[in-house]
N, C-alpha and C positions, 0 to 999 in steps of 0.2 A: 675596138673590137677585141674580144677575148682571145686567149690562147687556145690553140688546137689541143684537144685532150684525146689521148688514145683510150677508148672506152674499155678495151680488153685489159690494158695495164691498170687502169683505175679500178676496175672490178676485182682484179687479182689483189691489189693493194688493200682494198676494203675487206676482202675475204681474209687476208693475212692478219689484219688488225683484229677482226672478230675472233679468229682462232687464237691469237696471242692473248686477248682479253680472257677468253675462256680458259686457256692454259694457266694463266696467272691466277685466276680464281681457284682452279683445282689445286695448284701448288699451295695456295694459302690454306685450303681445306685439308688436303691430304699430306702435305709436306711437313708435318709436325712430328716431333718425337713422341714416343709412347708416354713419357712422363707429362708432356704438355697436354696431351689428350686426356690423360687421367685427371690432371689438375682442372681442366675445363669441365669435365664431367662432374667432379666433386663440387666445384663452385656452383654449377647449375642445380645440383641436388640440394645444396645448402640453401640457395635462393628459393627453391621450390618449397622446402620445409619451412622457411621463414614466412613465406606467403601463406602457406596452409595454416600456420599457427595463428595468423592474424585474421582468420575468417570470423565473421560475426555469426553466421548461421551454418549449421552443418547440413550436409546433403541428406536426402530422404533415406538413403541406405543406412546412415549412421544413427538415425533417430530411433530405429526399431529396437 
């Protein structure tokens, strides 16, 4: 037979884990220095420019 589980305590532990996971994700997203954010933005812009340069067809707006 299994152990007796206090559902209130189990629910609170589950809620704490969920909150901790969300907090950790926010720390990863917002807990970076300004230079790290600028570097990430610059890298994303460079990747976007490289992808755009390799397009085979232009969009309809550019053909006019």
